[in-house]
C-alpha positions in Angstrom: 31.5 -4.3 -9.9 30.8 -0.7 -10.7 32.3 2.0 -8.3 28.7 3.3 -7.5 27.2 -0.2 -6.7 28.2 0.2 -3.0 26.4 3.4 -2.8 22.9 2.7 -1.5 20.1 3.9 -3.5 17.6 6.5 -2.2 14.0 6.5 -3.0 10.8 8.6 -1.8 9.1 7.0 1.1 5.5 6.2 -0.1 3.8 7.3 3.2 5.8 10.5 4.1 7.5 11.5 1.0 10.8 11.8 2.7 14.0 10.2 1.6 14.5 6.4 2.3 17.4 4.3 1.8 16.6 1.4 -0.2 19.1 -1.2 0.8 19.2 -4.3 3.2 20.4 -2.0 5.9 17.0 -0.5 6.0 14.7 -3.2 7.4 11.6 -1.1 6.5 12.4 -0.6 2.9 10.8 1.0 0.8 9.6 2.9 3.7 11.9 5.3 5.7 10.9 3.9 9.2 8.7 1.5 11.0 6.2 4.2 11.7 5.7 4.8 7.8 5.3 1.0 7.3 2.7 0.7 10.0 0.8 3.7 8.7 0.7 2.0 5.3 -0.2 -1.2 6.8 -3.1 0.3 8.6 -4.3 2.0 5.5 -4.5 -1.5 3.8 -6.1 -3.2 6.6 -8.9 -0.4 6.9 -9.5 -0.8 3.1 -8.4 2.9 2.4 -6.7 1.7 -0.9 -9.5 0.8 -3.3 -9.7 0.4 -7.0 -12.6 2.4 -8.5 -15.3 0.4 -10.2 -18.5 1.3 -12.0 -20.3 -2.0 -11.2 -21.4 -2.8 -7.7 -20.0 -6.2 -6.3 -22.1 -9.2 -7.2 -21.9 -10.7 -3.6 -25.6 -11.0 -2.9 -26.4 -14.6 -3.3 -30.1 -14.2 -3.1 -30.5 -10.7 -4.4 -30.9 -7.4 -3.0 -32.9 -7.8 0.4 -34.3 -4.2 0.0 -36.0 -5.1 -3.3 -39.3 -7.0 -3.3 -38.7 -8.4 -6.9 -35.4 -10.2 -6.2 
């Protein structure tokens, strides 16, 4: 085993940008804390993370109710 294998890896917390230990000792990895993890979870739950698209979703089964020709 290499000598540096016991040194925990440090990464950037995706929420706050602070340093985070990426090891089993950090139960919130890759986040630095439970607070940062919950902030990220809340952003996902409120759909703040989105993939841009050029087409509108095709989820209207019977057409657009605002258009008379649908």
